C-alpha positions as CSV (number, residue, x, y, z in Angstrom):
1,M,22.8,-50.7,-13.1
2,Y,22.8,-50.3,-9.5
3,A,24.1,-46.7,-8.2
4,I,25.4,-45.6,-4.8
5,E,26.7,-42.5,-3.6
6,F,29.1,-41.1,-1.2
7,E,32.0,-38.6,-0.4
8,A,35.2,-39.6,0.2
9,D,38.9,-37.9,-0.1
10,V,41.5,-38.8,-1.8
11,I,44.4,-39.8,0.0
12,D,47.8,-40.9,-1.7
13,G,45.7,-41.4,-5.5
14,Q,42.7,-44.1,-3.6
15,I,39.5,-43.7,-2.6
16,R,38.3,-45.7,0.5
17,L,35.2,-47.6,0.5
18,P,32.7,-46.5,3.4
19,D,32.5,-49.4,6.0
20,E,28.6,-49.9,4.7
21,Y,29.7,-50.8,0.8
22,K,32.7,-53.5,1.7
23,A,31.3,-56.1,0.1
24,L,32.5,-54.1,-3.4
25,E,35.7,-54.4,-2.2
26,S,36.5,-57.3,-5.0
27,T,33.9,-56.1,-7.6
28,H,34.3,-54.6,-10.6
29,L,32.2,-50.9,-10.8
30,K,31.9,-47.9,-12.8
31,A,32.8,-44.9,-11.2
32,I,32.0,-41.5,-12.0
33,I,33.9,-38.7,-10.0
34,L,32.3,-35.4,-9.2
35,I,34.7,-32.3,-7.9
36,P,32.7,-29.1,-6.9
37,D,35.5,-27.2,-8.7
38,A,37.8,-27.8,-11.7
39,P,41.0,-28.6,-9.6
40,T,43.9,-26.3,-11.0
41,A,46.4,-29.2,-12.0
42,I,44.0,-30.4,-14.7
43,K,44.1,-28.3,-17.6
44,E,42.6,-28.3,-21.1
45,P,44.8,-29.9,-24.1
46,A,47.3,-26.4,-25.2
47,N,47.0,-27.9,-28.6
48,K,43.6,-27.4,-30.1
49,Y,43.4,-26.2,-33.6
50,D,40.7,-23.2,-34.0
51,F,39.2,-23.9,-37.4
52,K,37.5,-20.7,-37.9
53,D,39.8,-19.4,-40.2
54,L,39.1,-22.0,-43.0
55,S,35.3,-21.1,-42.5
56,G,33.8,-20.6,-46.0
57,K,37.0,-21.1,-48.0
58,L,36.5,-24.8,-49.4
59,T,34.6,-24.8,-52.6
60,W,33.1,-27.5,-54.0
61,E,33.3,-28.3,-57.7
62,G,30.8,-31.1,-59.3
63,D,27.4,-32.1,-58.5
64,A,27.2,-32.7,-54.7
65,V,24.4,-34.9,-54.9
66,E,25.9,-37.3,-57.5
67,A,29.1,-37.5,-55.2
68,Q,27.1,-38.8,-52.7
69,R,25.2,-41.1,-54.7
70,R,28.6,-42.4,-55.8
71,I,29.9,-43.1,-52.2
72,R,26.5,-44.8,-51.4
73,D,26.7,-47.2,-54.3
74,E,30.3,-48.3,-53.1
75,W,28.8,-49.7,-49.4
76,S,26.5,-52.1,-51.3
């Protein structure tokens, strides 16, 4: 993979390639965008569930090793 680096401003949702990279205009590429500070417009999803309240409340009845062996046998 070949990497290039340049800085640019986003104008109307577009990033213009510098003149020295004009040969890439009709090329498929993978872009990684680095922003100095997290923009306020991008927010974390509000519906994250915290599973801490379930910790230690589930119990296993039976032989855990035997159950794992049974599941592995299903794969073969």
